[in-house]
Each structure stands twice: as C-alpha cells, then as structure tokens.
Residue, then its C-alpha position, 0 to 999 in steps of 0.5 A: x908203884x906209888x900213886x904219883x909214879x903212875x902219873x909220869x909221862x916220859x919225853x924221850x927226845x931222840x938225837x941223831x939216829x936215836x929216834x927210832x919209834x920201835x922202842x915204843x908199844x902201841x904207837x900213835x902219831x900225833x900232828x901238833x902245832x905251838x905258840x912258837x910254831x911246829x916242832x921238829x916232827x909228829x909226836x909218837x905217843x906209846x909206852x915202855x913196860x906200860x909207862x907213858x911215853x912220847x917220842x919226838x925226833x929233834x931233827x925231824x925223822x928225815x934228818x932234815x933240820x940242822x942244829x941251828x934250825x931246831x925249833x926248840x921251843x916248839x919242841x919243849x912246848x909240845x912235850x909239855x903240852x903233851x902232859x910230859x913231866x920229864x924228858x930224857x934227851x940223847x945226843x951224839x957227841x964228840x969227845x974231848x978227854x982221852x979217858x972218854x972213847x968213841x962208843x962211850x956213854x955219858x950221863x952228862x952233869x954240866x954244859x957250856x954254851x957256845x951258841x950264837x943264834x938260838x932262842x933261849x927263852x919262851x919269855x920274849x915279849x911277843x904277842x901270844x908268848x907267856x909275859x914277863x921275864x924269866x930269870x932261870x938259875x942253871x944249877x944244877x945243870x941236869x936234874x939230880x934224881x933223874x940223873x941218878x936213876x939213869x946211873x943206877x939203872x945202867x949199873x943194874x943191867x952191867x952197862x958201863x956208863x960215865x957219872x958226869x961230864x960237862x958238854x960244850x954246846x956250839x952252834x953248828x952245823x960245822x965241826x970245830x977247828x983244831x984251835x977251838x977244840x984244844x980251847x974247850x979241852x983246856x976249859x975241862x969240857x968232856x964232850x962237844x955237841x950242837x943241841x944241849x942248848x937251848x934244850x936244857x933251858x927250855x926244859x927247866x922254864x917249862x918245869x920239866x925233870x930233864x937230863x942227857x944221856x950222851x954218846x961220844x961218837x968221835x974224838x972231835x979233832x984235838x987228838x993228833x992220832x985220831x981219824x979226822x972227824x966226818x960225818x961218816x965216821x961218826x955214824x959208823x961208831x954210832x951204828x955200832x953202839x946205838x944199842x947200848x942206849x936203846x937197851x938203856x932207855x928200855x930198862x930206865x922207864x920202868x925204873x923211873x915208874x918206881x920212884x915217887x917223883x912228887x916233890x921233884x915235880x912240885x919243885x920244877x914246877x915252882x921253880x919255873x913259876x918263881x923265876x918269872x917277873x910278871x909285868x905289873 
C-alpha cells in the first residue's frame, strides 16, 4: 500500500436499501451539521478491510426523505468535512434499454439533468456560504480512475457489470409517464433515477472523487410487455440483487487502497478551486 493510499477515506452514499451499516466494522455514529443545515442522517464511521469509510443514508435510515427533499449540499459538505477523499454513490434506477434488465449493475459514465427544484451549488451568495461563483466543468461526468477500479474489481470477483451508461435524473418522487420514458430512451439514456443530480455536481465543487454504482430495478414504463413500475416491484428486484452491490463494495474498498491517488486528489482539489470566480 502506497503512502498516499493510506490517507484516503471513502464516503459511501447509500441509496434506497443500500445503506446497511453492517458493511462497516468498528462502527460509530456521529451527528453533524453544516453551513447548509443537517445531512440526511448521522454519519456512520467505520472501516472495510482496514480502510476508513463513512456511510451516509441518502434518504435517511428510515427512508423518510423523498429525492427532492434530500439536503444534498449538507450531505456532500459533511462527507468532505469528515475527511473523505472519495465518494461511491449507490443508486436504484429504472432501465430505459433492453440490454439492461432488472438486476443489472451499471457503472455509469454520463448523466442528464431533468430536475427542476434543487440547489446545485454551494456558491449561492448567502451569508456563511463560500463566496464567489463556481463554473464547474461537468465532463468527465464521473471520475475515470475510480470508475476503472470499480470495473476491474467487478471483473476480479466475477461480477458482471455494464461499463458505462447515462442516467437521466428526474425530480420525482413520481415515476415517469410513458411519453417521458420514451423521450429519454430516444435521447440514448440508459437509466432513469432521482438522485444523481445535484449530488454529482456538488461532489465536484467539493473537490471529491465521485462515481456511481447503479442497479436497474425495473423497466420504467416504456416497455409494453413489462410489469408496470411500482414501489413494491422495485423493492422485490432490489432485495433479490442487493448482495451483488454489497459484495462489490466490500471487494472494492481494499482495491482502492492499493492505488496511488495523490495526483487525482490534487487535480480535483485544484479544479474545485480554479472553477470559482472570487468576488473583488
């Protein structure tokens, strides 16, 4: 393990059903607040294979926060403030493509924003918030090196995952109409979810290395021969496949610790700093 690798700390944002703290050893819960308010829940500090990790339940451990009501800014700020260098986000998504059946795991490489009512920057000009205006580049959409290690780890443990996929982020909490679903499919999107944006944007503003592991749980509603999407149907598929994501996470964390992240960490921190126009 290289010296820099010893200093990494992995934030894991657990989506629907992917927030079980049992994946961490030596767990402790920590209540925090931020200049943007409270995060979704307590931070669960612990470790996987000796690597320090912080688990945060995106929707709260009681799943009482709908996608549009998640305090994304507080979540990302809290993880950064806790010393995280990386964030691995897990998402339950609908599939928009025939080649991604329910239960498939996708390491996303793109996103489209169709949200309508979310704060997407820390730099909003309000007292106590960072000063200036942030013009953050959004390509690459997710960190290439982190994506590479996720894919390599999946291959190493014999887990089939799809390399690349574009997630459409919608406001929710409702599901799409069929007309909407077909539009997104025709755009070439692969998955549809409700939480990728603004989480990915804020992670970049915070200078964090961020990637998404998505699970397809349903066919959305574009596929006429499929069961109509519903929460119960989504939950059933999720419960049948969640251990694949857990297995990947447990194998992934020690693999991350083998890499030298110094250059990537510096690049992300410099990008975050250089993207801000400071007030005179």
